[in-house]
N, C-alpha and C positions, 0 to 999 in steps of 0.2 A: 645964349643956346635956343638954335632953329625949330622949334615944335613940329613933329612931324604932320603935316595933313592929313585927317579925320578925312576915315577913307568915306565916299558920298554913299547916302541914302541912294537906295535901288526901289522903286517905282515897279519895278517885275509884279506880276499878281503870282501865287506861290502853288507850285503845279503840282507840289506834294500832295498824291491821293488822301482822304482821311481816312484816317484808322477805323471810323466805326460805322463806313459807310463798305457794304457786300458788292462784292463783284458778282456777275451775272451766272460764273458757275458756280460762287459760294452759294448764290440762287439756287439756284440748281441740286447742287449736292445737299441742303437743309431737304429739298423737298426730296431724294433720292431716298436719308434719313427716315423721314417720318412716313413715307409710304412702308418704308421697312419694316417700320414699327408699328403699322397698322395691318400691314399683310399679316407680321408673325403674332400680332394679338387676336387676332378673328380667326385664324388655323388652327393656335393651343383651343382656342373654345370650340371648334367647332369640334377640333379632336375627341375636344370633351363634351360636345353634347353624344358625338356618334358613339362613344364609348356607353350613356347611357339611353342604349336604345328606348327601354322599355318604357325608361318616365315617359321620353320626347314622345314617343309617338301614342302614348296613354292621355297624354295633352293636347296632339293635336286631333285627336278622336276624339274627345271631349264634346266636342259641338254638336258630335253628330247621333249622341245618340237623344233616346228621348225623352228621360230625365235629367239633361242638363240643368247647372247652375239657374241657369236666365230662365230657364219654365217653371220653379218650384218656387224661384220669388216672387213671381209673376202669379200662379196660385196663390201659393201666400196671402201676397195683397190684394187680390181678390174674393180670400174667405175673410180680411179682416170688413170689406165690405158689404155681403150676409150675401155670397155667389159662390153657387158649389163647382164652380167652371172647374174642372180638372183637364188637362190634354190630351189628348188618347193616344195609346200608346202604338211606337214602331217601329220598325228592322231592317235597315239599306240594307244589300249587302256591297262591300266594296271587294271587286276584286283586283286583279293583275294578269295581263292581257300576250303579255311577252317576259324571254326568259327571267331577263337584267333586270325588267323595271323597277320592282319591289327595290334590288343594292342601288339602283340608278337612284333611283327616292331616298333613298335614307341619306346618298351622300349629300345630293344636293341638298334636303332638305335641314345638314347637318352645317352648310357651310352656311343656308339664309341666318339658321338660329344664331350662327358662331357672326357673323354682321348683323344683326340687328342685337344682337348682348352689349357683341360692344362698341352699342353703336355713342353710348359714353363717352372714351377716351376716341375717339373719332371723331367728335366734338371737341373736346380737350386739344386734341394733337392742331384742327384745319384752327380754331383758336392764339395759338400759344405761335404758330405761323405766318398769320396774316398779321397780326397785336402790332408787332414791331411798324409797319406801314396807314398806321392809325395813328390821331390827332388823337392829343389831350383832350376833347373835350367827346370824342366818337370808341375813343377809350371808357368813359365814363355808365355808357349807355350798353355798350357791346357783350358786358358779361347779362345784364336782365333781357338783351337782344336774345342773347346762343338755350338758355336758360328755360327762354318763353318757346325760342323750336321745340327745345327738347320735350318738354312738358305736354305739346300742340298734339307731336307726334306722336308720345306714348298712346294718350288721350284715343287718338284716335285710331291708334291698334288694338287696344284695349275693347273701346268702342264694337270695329270688325267682330274682333274674337267673342265677346261675352253675347254681341247684339245683332248687330243684322247678319254672321254669317251663319251663326247659327238655323237664324227665324230662314234662312236664303233656304237654306241646306234640306229645311224640317218642307216646307213645301215646295219646292224646284223636287226634292227627293222623291216623296207621298205623292205628288200627281203623276198623273194616269188616266189617259183614255179610255183606255178597257182595262179588264180585269184580265185580260187575255195575252196583255201588255208587263211584263215583269224587269220590275229598275233594274239592272246590272252597274254601278259605277267604277269605274275606272280609278283604282290608288292616286295613280296620275293625275287625272283630272283635278280629283278632291285634294290634293295638295300645292296641284295648281291655281284651281281657285284659291284658294284660305290662303298661299303667301304674296296672290297677284290681288287680293280685296284686300290686308292689311295693308300691304304695305300701301295701295293705294289713297285708303281712308288717311296712315300719317297723312303724306302729303296735302292731299288739297286740308287741312286742318291749318296748314298754313297761309291761309289765307288773311289772319289778323299781321301776317307778321309781312303777309306782299304787299296788304298795305300800304303796311309806317316806311317800307324802305319809298313808295309809292309818292306817302306826300312828304318824306324825304325832300326827295327831288320834285318836287310838286310837278308831280305829272298829274293828280286826281285827289280832290278834297274831301270832304265830308257832305257838303251840297248837292259838289259833281254824286258820291254814290246814292248820297236816298233821291235824287229829284230820275232817278234811271232805276232805284228796285223792283220798277213791276218789270223793267225788260233782265232783270234779274237774276229775280226770279224764275223766270221764263227760264234764262241758261243753265240754270243749274239745275233747273231740273232734265234736264236735255242732257248736261253733265253727266247729273247719277242715270241717267237711262242708259252711260254709256259703259261707265266702270262700273258700276256694280249689275249679277244676274238677273235677264229680264223677270223678274214677277214685279208688281205691280204693289204688294208690299216691302219690299227690300229698297225699292222707289220714294216712297215714303220717309222709309225708317234714312235713307240718304239726307231728299232735298231739307227733309224738318235741321236737322244741325247744320247742315252746311251756309241754308237761308240766315239761322241764326248768328253762324260765327262771320258771315257779310253785315249783320250789324252793330255784329261787336266790330269788325271793322270802322265804320262810319264814326264810335263813339269815342276809339282810338285816334282815329285822325284827326275828333272834335277838341281834345282833349290836347294832342300834341298845337293845335293851331289854336290853345287860348294858348301859348308862352311862343308862340309868334307876334310878331308886330301886323295887323293889318293889311296892309299898304305891302309885304312876302305872302299874301295869301293870293295862292291859283284863281285867275276869272271863270 
């Protein structure tokens, strides 16, 4: 019997799509669902915060009081050193100049605090979204970078709440050019300054993370940052003057930690460079 001829093997490429790959429309759908979940969580938290009006504004107004916790700790510290220094009592009136200002401030504050409280969940969602596009070696340090970013953000927010904002408010609110002039600060101005300063401080505290990524891209090195440290101090002072209220004490309180973060960035880059071959370091 004659054998049937065996089918010829074709060398044509397999045009079947990889089932593990997602289409552009699929990515948009994943992004849409992620944004929907984030918005839903933020709105739920914002509504909950809106319902607890007394507690919310008690927390927000605490830095404006003359006996705020920061002042008490400073007094205790100075008393242990043998000083009898005490902060003088002061009272600053907060007023509303528009009919709907208190209600609208309540809404915007609830949304801002809802976004702030939802930030850990937002970070997790963003991490889950970008993780499939990372290589294995990138996934190893991506979790550490994400946690570091959030910790630095929280530290910046806490520094603004406990140190920068109360001291700035005390200095600017009690400063007067004449006894004939009385300071009445609007609620809108108070909340706007509070939210802006806390958000900005949370963002500028990301300096070591930015330096880490720039080092990974071989754009900067520890030697380069060390070489221009004097100029960096001047730039940091200018940035601090822009992002803070116009008073010298707040400028100093912002400049010092920002420059310390600059020095931390140098340390981060130096440690990263030790793990990299010398030939790969940027010149």
